[in-house]
C-alpha positions as CSV (number, residue, x, y, z in Angstrom):
1,M,-69.2,-136.5,-8.9
2,R,-67.4,-133.6,-7.2
3,L,-64.0,-135.3,-7.7
4,L,-64.8,-135.8,-11.4
5,T,-65.7,-132.1,-11.8
6,I,-62.3,-131.1,-10.2
7,I,-60.4,-133.5,-12.6
8,L,-62.2,-132.3,-15.7
9,S,-61.8,-128.6,-14.8
10,I,-58.2,-128.7,-13.5
11,I,-56.6,-127.1,-16.6
12,V,-57.4,-124.3,-19.0
13,I,-55.4,-123.1,-22.0
14,I,-54.9,-119.4,-22.0
15,P,-55.5,-117.4,-25.2
16,G,-52.5,-116.8,-27.4
17,N,-50.5,-119.3,-25.4
18,A,-50.2,-123.1,-25.2
19,Q,-49.6,-122.9,-21.5
20,K,-52.0,-124.9,-19.4
21,L,-53.3,-123.4,-16.2
22,N,-55.0,-124.6,-13.1
23,E,-58.7,-123.7,-13.4
24,A,-59.4,-123.8,-9.7
25,Y,-56.6,-121.3,-9.0
26,L,-57.9,-119.0,-11.7
27,R,-61.3,-119.0,-10.0
28,A,-59.5,-118.4,-6.7
29,Q,-57.7,-115.4,-8.1
30,A,-61.1,-114.0,-9.4
31,A,-62.7,-114.6,-6.0
32,M,-59.7,-112.9,-4.3
33,Q,-60.2,-109.9,-6.5
34,Q,-63.9,-109.7,-5.4
35,K,-62.9,-110.2,-1.7
36,Q,-64.9,-113.5,-1.6
37,Y,-62.5,-115.1,0.8
38,A,-64.5,-118.2,1.6
39,E,-64.6,-119.0,-2.1
40,V,-60.8,-118.5,-2.4
41,T,-60.3,-121.1,0.4
42,R,-62.8,-123.6,-1.2
43,E,-61.1,-123.3,-4.7
44,I,-57.5,-123.8,-3.5
45,Q,-58.5,-126.6,-1.2
46,S,-60.1,-128.4,-4.1
47,V,-56.6,-128.7,-5.7
48,F,-54.8,-131.9,-4.9
49,R,-52.2,-131.2,-2.2
50,N,-49.3,-132.4,-4.3
51,E,-50.3,-130.0,-7.0
52,R,-50.5,-126.9,-4.9
53,T,-47.8,-124.3,-5.7
54,S,-46.2,-121.6,-3.6
55,A,-48.3,-119.0,-5.3
56,M,-51.5,-121.0,-4.3
57,Y,-50.5,-121.1,-0.7
58,F,-49.6,-117.4,-0.8
59,T,-53.1,-116.5,-2.1
60,L,-54.7,-118.8,0.5
61,G,-52.6,-117.0,3.2
62,E,-53.7,-113.6,1.8
63,S,-57.3,-114.7,2.0
64,Y,-57.0,-115.9,5.6
65,Y,-55.1,-112.8,6.5
66,S,-57.8,-110.5,5.0
67,S,-60.4,-112.5,7.0
68,N,-58.5,-111.9,10.2
69,K,-57.8,-115.7,10.5
70,Y,-54.2,-115.1,11.4
71,S,-53.2,-118.6,12.6
72,D,-54.5,-120.1,9.4
73,A,-52.7,-117.4,7.5
74,V,-49.4,-118.2,9.1
75,R,-49.8,-121.9,8.2
76,A,-50.5,-121.1,4.6
77,F,-47.7,-118.5,4.3
78,V,-45.2,-121.0,5.9
79,M,-46.1,-123.5,3.2
80,A,-45.6,-120.8,0.6
81,D,-42.2,-119.9,2.1
82,S,-41.1,-123.5,2.2
83,L,-41.5,-123.8,-1.6
84,K,-39.0,-120.8,-1.9
85,T,-40.8,-118.8,-4.6
86,S,-42.9,-116.4,-2.5
87,P,-40.4,-114.1,-0.7
88,D,-43.2,-111.8,0.6
89,A,-44.6,-114.7,2.6
90,Q,-42.1,-114.0,5.3
91,L,-43.3,-110.4,5.6
92,Y,-46.9,-111.6,5.9
93,I,-46.0,-114.1,8.6
94,A,-44.4,-111.3,10.5
95,R,-47.5,-109.2,10.1
96,A,-49.8,-112.0,11.2
97,Y,-47.8,-112.6,14.4
98,A,-47.8,-108.9,15.0
99,M,-51.6,-108.8,14.7
100,T,-51.8,-111.5,17.4
101,T,-49.3,-109.7,19.7
102,Q,-46.5,-112.1,19.3
103,P,-43.5,-109.7,18.9
104,A,-40.8,-112.4,19.2
105,K,-42.1,-114.5,16.4
106,S,-43.0,-111.4,14.3
107,A,-39.4,-110.1,14.7
108,E,-38.0,-113.5,13.8
109,W,-39.8,-113.6,10.5
110,L,-39.2,-110.0,9.8
111,Q,-35.5,-110.6,10.2
112,K,-35.7,-113.3,7.6
113,Y,-37.5,-111.0,5.3
114,L,-35.0,-108.2,5.8
115,G,-32.2,-110.5,4.8
116,Q,-33.5,-110.6,1.2
117,R,-32.3,-108.4,-1.5
118,E,-35.8,-107.3,-2.7
119,K,-37.8,-105.7,0.2
120,L,-39.8,-102.7,1.2
121,T,-38.0,-99.7,2.4
122,E,-37.3,-99.1,6.1
123,S,-39.8,-96.3,6.3
124,E,-42.5,-98.4,4.6
125,L,-41.9,-101.1,7.2
126,Q,-41.8,-98.6,10.1
127,L,-45.2,-97.3,9.0
128,D,-46.8,-100.7,8.3
129,P,-50.1,-100.8,10.2
130,A,-49.7,-104.4,11.4
131,L,-46.0,-104.0,12.4
132,E,-46.8,-100.8,14.3
133,K,-48.4,-103.0,16.9
134,I,-45.0,-104.3,18.0
135,E,-43.0,-101.2,17.6
136,H,-42.6,-100.7,21.4
137,S,-41.4,-104.2,22.0
138,K,-37.7,-105.0,22.8
139,E,-37.6,-107.4,19.9
140,W,-38.5,-104.7,17.5
141,K,-35.9,-102.3,18.9
142,T,-33.2,-105.0,18.8
143,L,-34.1,-105.9,15.2
144,W,-33.4,-102.3,14.1
145,N,-30.0,-102.1,15.8
146,K,-28.7,-103.8,12.7
147,E,-28.3,-101.9,9.3
148,W,-30.4,-103.9,6.8
149,Y,-30.1,-101.6,3.9
150,N,-27.1,-100.7,1.7
151,K,-26.2,-97.3,0.2
152,V,-28.2,-97.8,-3.0
153,D,-31.3,-99.0,-1.0
154,R,-31.2,-95.8,1.1
155,K,-30.8,-93.6,-2.0
156,I,-33.8,-95.3,-3.6
157,A,-35.8,-94.7,-0.5
158,E,-34.8,-91.0,-0.5
159,A,-35.7,-90.7,-4.1
160,M,-39.1,-92.3,-3.5
161,V,-39.9,-89.8,-0.8
162,L,-39.0,-86.9,-3.1
163,A,-41.1,-88.4,-6.0
164,K,-44.1,-88.7,-3.7
165,R,-43.7,-85.0,-2.9
166,K,-43.5,-84.3,-6.7
167,K,-39.9,-83.1,-6.4
168,Y,-39.1,-85.0,-9.6
169,T,-35.9,-83.2,-10.5
170,E,-34.3,-83.7,-7.1
171,A,-35.3,-87.4,-7.2
172,L,-33.8,-87.8,-10.7
173,N,-30.6,-86.2,-9.5
174,I,-30.2,-88.8,-6.8
175,I,-31.0,-91.7,-9.1
176,D,-28.7,-90.5,-11.9
177,V,-25.8,-90.3,-9.5
178,E,-26.3,-93.9,-8.4
179,I,-26.6,-95.0,-12.1
180,A,-23.4,-93.1,-12.8
181,N,-21.8,-95.1,-10.0
182,N,-22.7,-98.3,-11.9
183,S,-25.6,-99.4,-9.7
184,S,-27.2,-102.6,-11.0
185,S,-30.5,-102.2,-9.2
186,A,-33.5,-102.8,-11.4
187,K,-35.6,-101.0,-8.8
188,L,-33.6,-97.9,-9.4
189,Y,-34.3,-97.9,-13.1
190,A,-38.0,-98.7,-12.5
191,L,-38.3,-95.8,-10.1
192,R,-36.7,-93.5,-12.7
193,A,-39.2,-94.7,-15.3
194,K,-42.1,-93.9,-13.0
195,I,-40.8,-90.4,-12.4
196,Y,-40.3,-89.8,-16.1
197,E,-43.8,-91.0,-16.7
198,A,-45.2,-88.6,-14.1
199,M,-43.3,-85.8,-15.9
200,E,-44.8,-87.0,-19.2
201,Q,-41.4,-87.8,-20.6
202,Y,-42.6,-91.1,-22.1
203,E,-39.6,-92.0,-24.3
204,A,-37.2,-91.6,-21.4
205,A,-39.6,-93.6,-19.1
206,F,-39.8,-96.4,-21.7
207,E,-36.0,-96.6,-22.0
208,S,-35.7,-96.8,-18.2
209,Y,-38.2,-99.6,-18.0
210,N,-36.2,-101.5,-20.6
211,A,-33.1,-101.0,-18.5
212,A,-35.0,-102.4,-15.5
213,I,-36.1,-105.4,-17.6
214,R,-32.5,-106.1,-18.7
215,L,-31.6,-106.4,-15.0
216,R,-34.7,-108.3,-13.9
217,N,-36.2,-110.1,-16.9
218,N,-38.5,-112.2,-14.7
219,N,-40.6,-109.3,-13.3
220,S,-44.0,-109.3,-15.0
221,G,-44.8,-105.9,-13.5
222,Y,-41.9,-104.3,-15.3
223,Y,-43.1,-105.7,-18.7
224,A,-46.7,-104.6,-18.1
225,D,-45.6,-101.1,-17.2
226,A,-43.3,-100.9,-20.2
227,A,-46.1,-102.0,-22.4
228,Q,-48.4,-99.2,-21.2
229,L,-45.7,-96.7,-22.0
230,A,-45.1,-98.3,-25.4
231,V,-48.9,-97.7,-26.1
232,R,-48.5,-94.0,-25.2
233,I,-45.9,-93.6,-27.8
234,K,-47.8,-95.8,-30.3
235,K,-45.3,-98.7,-30.4
236,Y,-48.0,-101.3,-30.5
237,D,-45.8,-104.2,-31.6
238,V,-43.4,-103.6,-28.8
239,A,-46.3,-103.2,-26.3
240,L,-47.8,-106.6,-27.4
241,D,-44.4,-108.3,-27.0
242,D,-44.0,-106.9,-23.5
243,M,-47.6,-107.8,-22.6
244,N,-47.1,-111.4,-23.9
245,R,-44.0,-111.7,-21.7
246,A,-45.9,-110.3,-18.7
247,V,-48.7,-112.9,-19.2
248,R,-46.2,-115.7,-19.6
249,L,-44.5,-114.8,-16.4
250,D,-47.6,-114.3,-14.3
251,P,-50.5,-116.1,-16.1
252,Y,-52.8,-116.1,-13.1
253,R,-52.8,-112.3,-12.8
254,L,-56.2,-111.7,-14.5
255,D,-55.8,-108.0,-15.0
256,L,-53.0,-108.6,-17.4
257,Y,-55.4,-110.1,-19.9
258,L,-57.5,-107.0,-19.6
259,Q,-54.5,-104.9,-20.3
260,R,-53.4,-107.0,-23.2
261,A,-56.8,-106.9,-24.7
262,A,-56.6,-103.1,-24.7
263,V,-53.3,-103.3,-26.6
264,F,-54.6,-105.8,-29.1
265,R,-57.6,-103.4,-29.7
266,M,-55.4,-100.4,-30.2
267,A,-53.3,-102.4,-32.6
268,G,-56.4,-103.3,-34.6
269,R,-56.3,-107.0,-33.6
270,Y,-59.9,-107.3,-32.5
271,D,-60.3,-111.1,-32.6
272,E,-57.4,-111.5,-30.2
273,A,-58.7,-108.6,-28.0
274,R,-62.0,-110.5,-27.8
275,D,-60.2,-113.7,-26.9
276,D,-58.5,-112.1,-23.9
277,L,-61.7,-110.3,-22.8
278,N,-63.7,-113.5,-23.0
279,F,-61.1,-115.3,-21.0
280,Y,-61.2,-112.6,-18.4
281,F,-65.1,-112.6,-18.5
282,K,-65.1,-116.3,-17.7
283,Y,-63.8,-115.6,-14.2
284,L,-65.1,-112.0,-13.7
285,P,-68.3,-111.8,-15.7
286,S,-69.6,-108.7,-14.0
287,D,-66.5,-106.6,-14.2
288,A,-67.4,-103.1,-15.6
289,K,-63.9,-102.5,-16.9
290,A,-64.1,-105.6,-19.1
291,I,-67.6,-104.8,-20.3
292,Y,-66.4,-101.3,-21.3
293,Q,-63.4,-102.6,-23.2
294,L,-65.6,-105.1,-25.0
295,G,-67.9,-102.3,-26.1
296,I,-65.0,-100.2,-27.4
297,A,-63.6,-103.3,-29.2
298,E,-66.9,-104.0,-30.9
299,I,-67.3,-100.4,-32.1
300,E,-63.7,-100.2,-33.4
301,A,-64.3,-103.6,-35.2
302,G,-67.3,-102.2,-36.9
303,N,-70.0,-103.9,-34.7
304,A,-71.5,-100.7,-33.2
305,L,-74.8,-102.4,-32.3
306,A,-73.0,-104.9,-30.1
307,G,-71.1,-102.0,-28.5
308,I,-74.4,-100.2,-27.8
309,E,-75.6,-103.3,-25.9
310,Y,-72.5,-103.4,-23.7
311,F,-72.7,-99.7,-22.8
312,T,-76.4,-99.9,-22.1
313,T,-75.6,-102.7,-19.6
314,L,-73.1,-100.5,-17.9
315,I,-75.5,-97.5,-17.9
316,D,-78.3,-99.6,-16.4
317,R,-75.9,-100.3,-13.5
318,D,-74.5,-96.9,-13.1
319,Q,-76.0,-93.7,-14.5
320,T,-73.3,-91.4,-13.0
321,S,-70.5,-92.3,-15.5
322,A,-70.0,-89.7,-18.2
323,D,-67.6,-92.2,-19.9
324,Y,-70.4,-94.8,-20.4
325,Y,-72.7,-92.2,-22.1
326,M,-69.9,-90.9,-24.2
327,A,-69.0,-94.3,-25.4
328,R,-72.6,-95.2,-26.3
329,A,-73.0,-91.9,-28.1
330,S,-70.0,-92.8,-30.2
331,A,-71.7,-96.1,-31.0
332,Y,-75.0,-94.4,-31.9
333,I,-73.1,-92.1,-34.2
334,K,-71.7,-95.1,-36.1
335,T,-75.3,-96.3,-36.7
336,D,-76.5,-92.9,-37.8
337,S,-78.8,-92.8,-34.7
338,Y,-78.2,-89.1,-34.2
339,K,-81.1,-88.3,-32.0
340,M,-80.1,-91.1,-29.5
341,A,-76.5,-89.9,-29.7
342,N,-77.6,-86.4,-29.0
343,E,-79.5,-87.4,-25.9
344,D,-76.4,-89.3,-24.6
345,L,-74.2,-86.4,-25.3
346,S,-76.5,-84.2,-23.2
347,Q,-76.2,-86.7,-20.4
348,V,-72.4,-86.5,-20.7
349,L,-72.4,-82.7,-20.4
350,D,-74.8,-82.8,-17.4
351,L,-72.3,-85.1,-15.7
352,N,-69.1,-83.4,-16.9
353,P,-69.6,-79.9,-18.5
354,K,-65.8,-79.7,-19.2
355,Q,-65.8,-82.7,-21.5
356,S,-64.7,-80.9,-24.7
357,E,-65.2,-84.0,-27.0
358,A,-68.8,-84.1,-25.9
359,W,-69.3,-80.5,-26.9
360,L,-67.6,-81.2,-30.2
361,Q,-69.8,-84.2,-30.9
362,K,-72.9,-82.4,-29.7
363,G,-72.2,-79.8,-32.4
364,I,-71.8,-82.5,-35.1
365,M,-75.1,-84.0,-34.0
366,Q,-76.9,-80.6,-34.2
367,Y,-75.4,-80.0,-37.6
368,K,-76.7,-83.4,-38.8
369,L,-80.1,-82.5,-37.4
370,N,-80.0,-79.4,-39.5
371,D,-79.4,-77.0,-36.6
372,T,-76.2,-75.2,-37.7
373,E,-76.6,-72.2,-35.4
374,N,-76.7,-74.4,-32.3
375,A,-74.0,-76.6,-33.8
376,C,-71.7,-73.6,-34.0
377,Y,-72.5,-72.7,-30.4
378,Y,-71.3,-76.2,-29.3
379,W,-68.2,-76.1,-31.4
380,R,-67.2,-72.7,-29.9
381,K,-67.7,-74.2,-26.4
382,A,-65.5,-77.2,-27.4
383,L,-62.8,-74.8,-28.7
384,D,-63.0,-72.7,-25.5
385,L,-62.2,-76.0,-23.6
386,G,-59.1,-76.6,-25.7
387,N,-60.5,-79.0,-28.4
388,K,-58.5,-78.0,-31.5
389,D,-60.7,-80.1,-33.9
390,A,-63.5,-77.7,-33.2
391,S,-61.7,-74.9,-35.1
392,G,-62.0,-76.7,-38.4
393,Y,-65.8,-77.1,-38.0
394,I,-66.2,-73.4,-37.1
395,Y,-64.1,-72.2,-40.1
396,K,-66.1,-74.5,-42.4
397,Y,-69.7,-74.0,-41.2
398,C,-69.9,-71.0,-38.9
399,I,-68.6,-68.0,-40.6
400,K,-72.0,-66.3,-41.0
401,Y,-72.8,-66.9,-37.3
402,L,-69.6,-65.3,-36.1
403,T,-69.8,-61.7,-34.8
404,V,-66.9,-59.4,-35.2
405,E,-66.4,-57.0,-32.3
406,N,-65.1,-53.5,-33.1
């Protein structure tokens, strides 16, 4: 019976795509996200050996490593490395050997990892908690007698340090010099995109991500990040195209479906948003982020009562989130339940008195409850907190309540 269950559940078709996926591996990814490591092992071991991929072995290795089962982790990572599609497996093998105080084997695998083009910076490796355990060994010192990084690698590392210190202009100067020297490093452009994003220069960030994608069009992370930037500048069709590419490249990364659902929702494509959310829910049914998104999608699709149910579920779990009360208040407003909305808005302001939108909506609720004087008080509070929409309400309804100081 167990074998039949495995055979019947081995594939699943992902929403918006004809691609067939391994059901057991999807469950393993969900279990990994919830740190249910025994479940990860059970699911991956349920897959027939000849059907296990490098990514499956890598996830199995991560699970063992996180459970401090380092010998089992090494075996899984070696299998992942043998299939040649999990380059980080070599680094994890080095870490596992370091954790078991085997510096020679750790250095051997770290040397293989350092021979790759894509790798962590030298400082990141030097500060790695696992590798620090062998930093006083002769093998470690011998390993670093060789220069493993080229000029561009070192400049990227320098710019990363400056960016972490929020010295964005200096970091950009270093990057721009390398780009002017015809560097073809996708990582360089991706770093520039992140810096521009931190500076809130979203168009420039988006262009830099596109440059990174042209150089590395098989990196799902670049597509996902570019999609989020496209959303910021309201290029929803571009964002959906990038998110679709991200999902196709990494269909087992469940958070991508959550991200794509948000883009679908903002583009007004609510049925497709629900499809992605329901797919995500199948594997992570208790995830608060997905429940929140479903609630927002229902409100925007005109199903406010369904939205109220989702937000009530979240509030029952966590009564400390102003966002949950704010979202439910918005749903109550859609159903003309002004008293209930007013109560939720009061909860928002108890939790976050600087939430200007709550002050604005509180004023609207008071006005609908025929209390214009208090409505004007709330609108003035919203305006004081920078909510520009409040000025229109004040001008329209509050002239007789305004006092002019001589």
